[in-house]
C-alpha positions as CSV (number, residue, x, y, z in Angstrom):
1,M,19.3,-15.1,8.8
2,A,18.1,-12.4,7.1
3,I,17.6,-8.8,7.5
4,G,15.3,-7.2,5.3
5,T,15.4,-3.6,4.5
6,T,13.5,-2.8,8.2
7,G,15.8,-4.2,10.5
8,N,14.0,-7.2,11.6
9,E,15.2,-11.0,10.5
10,I,13.1,-12.6,8.1
11,D,11.4,-15.4,9.4
12,P,11.9,-18.1,6.5
13,D,8.7,-19.7,7.5
14,G,7.0,-17.0,6.6
15,I,5.0,-16.3,9.9
16,V,6.4,-13.1,11.4
17,H,8.4,-10.4,9.7
18,P,8.3,-12.1,6.3
19,V,10.3,-10.7,3.0
20,H,7.3,-9.8,0.8
21,Y,6.4,-7.0,3.6
22,N,9.9,-6.1,5.0
23,M,12.1,-5.3,1.6
24,H,10.6,-1.4,1.2
25,P,13.4,0.6,0.0
26,C,11.3,2.8,3.1
27,G,12.9,1.1,5.7
28,L,9.7,0.6,7.3
29,E,7.4,-2.8,7.7
30,V,4.6,-3.2,5.2
31,C,2.2,-2.8,9.2
32,E,3.9,0.1,9.9
33,V,1.4,2.1,7.6
34,T,-1.6,-0.7,7.6
35,D,-2.2,-0.6,11.3
36,Y,-3.5,3.1,10.4
37,L,-5.9,1.9,7.5
38,D,-9.2,0.5,7.8
39,F,-9.7,-3.3,6.3
40,N,-10.5,-1.6,2.0
41,L,-7.3,0.2,1.8
42,G,-4.8,-1.5,4.2
43,S,-5.5,-4.6,2.0
44,L,-5.2,-2.4,-0.9
45,F,-1.9,-1.0,0.1
46,K,-0.3,-4.6,1.3
47,Y,-0.8,-5.7,-2.6
48,V,0.3,-3.4,-4.1
49,V,3.4,-2.7,-2.0
50,R,4.2,-6.9,-2.0
51,H,3.4,-7.7,-5.5
52,D,6.8,-7.5,-7.3
53,L,7.8,-10.2,-4.1
54,K,4.5,-12.0,-3.7
55,N,1.8,-13.1,-6.0
56,G,2.6,-10.2,-8.9
57,H,-0.3,-9.6,-11.3
58,H,-2.6,-11.6,-9.2
59,D,-1.5,-8.9,-6.1
60,V,-3.0,-5.8,-8.3
61,K,-5.6,-7.8,-9.7
62,K,-6.8,-7.8,-5.7
63,A,-5.5,-4.4,-5.4
64,I,-7.8,-3.1,-7.6
65,W,-11.1,-5.5,-6.4
66,Y,-10.4,-3.3,-2.5
67,A,-9.9,-0.1,-4.4
68,E,-13.9,-0.7,-5.8
69,R,-15.0,-1.4,-2.7
70,E,-13.7,1.6,-1.0
71,V,-15.8,3.5,-4.1
72,Q,-19.2,1.4,-2.4
73,N,-17.9,1.6,1.0
74,E,-16.3,5.1,1.4
75,S,-15.2,4.0,4.8
76,W,-12.1,6.5,3.7
77,R,-14.8,9.2,4.7
78,T,-14.5,8.8,8.5
79,F,-10.4,9.4,8.6
80,D,-9.5,11.8,10.4
81,P,-6.0,13.3,8.7
82,D,-6.3,15.7,11.5
83,S,-6.2,13.3,15.2
84,D,-2.6,11.3,16.3
85,R,-3.3,8.6,13.8
86,G,-3.8,10.7,10.9
87,L,-0.2,12.5,11.4
88,E,1.3,9.4,11.9
89,L,-0.3,7.5,8.7
90,E,1.0,10.5,6.8
91,I,4.3,10.2,8.1
92,A,5.0,6.4,7.7
93,L,3.3,6.6,3.9
94,S,5.3,10.1,3.1
95,K,8.0,7.6,3.0
96,F,6.7,5.1,1.0
97,I,6.0,7.5,-1.1
98,D,9.4,8.9,-1.4
99,A,11.4,6.1,-1.7
100,E,9.1,3.7,-3.8
101,P,11.4,3.0,-7.1
102,D,8.5,2.1,-9.4
103,Q,6.4,5.0,-11.2
104,R,3.0,2.9,-11.2
105,V,3.2,1.5,-8.0
106,H,4.4,5.8,-6.7
107,D,1.1,6.8,-8.5
108,V,-0.7,4.1,-6.4
109,L,0.2,5.3,-3.2
110,D,0.1,9.2,-4.3
111,A,-3.5,8.4,-4.7
112,L,-4.4,6.7,-1.8
113,Y,-2.4,10.0,0.0
114,A,-4.6,12.2,-2.0
115,L,-7.6,10.5,-0.7
116,L,-7.4,10.1,3.1
117,F,-5.5,13.6,3.3
118,G,-6.8,15.7,0.1
119,P,-8.2,16.1,-2.5
120,G,-8.1,12.7,-3.8
121,L,-11.4,10.5,-4.8
122,P,-11.5,6.7,-4.8
123,D,-12.1,6.7,-9.2
124,D,-8.4,8.1,-8.8
125,L,-7.4,5.3,-6.7
126,V,-9.1,2.6,-8.5
127,A,-7.7,4.2,-11.8
128,A,-4.1,4.1,-10.5
129,C,-4.2,0.5,-9.5
130,K,-5.7,-0.4,-13.1
131,S,-3.1,1.1,-14.7
132,L,-0.6,-0.1,-12.6
133,E,-2.3,-3.9,-13.7
134,I,-1.8,-3.4,-17.0
135,A,1.5,-2.6,-16.4
136,R,1.9,-5.9,-14.9
137,R,-0.2,-8.1,-17.2
138,K,1.6,-11.1,-18.7
139,P,2.1,-11.1,-22.2
């Protein structure tokens, strides 16, 4: 059985520890960040991080949709960056950012970090996702 960068055995059925969530160079599984986020931001994160290993451009378009919903819902305003969960998220998200080799994905993760920990705005996150989408469009 194959081993992901997280050290987890990759499930060939894609149920537990699927490849698209276990191959990021930071060595963390995607859920180690999404567990700390609300639904919109967690979905955005997973679609951006996994897009090259799963559904490509389609996943990026989903990420944009969730970013735009976040602009409307503003659930990020209820996030407490100084809580224990906030500190744990900051560490995990920073690992993803630091290890991300794709500059456009890095930009999205930076915008997410800035939204949660300051001084970012939801529109910056939408713009970063749209920039990634433009770069991933099929010719």
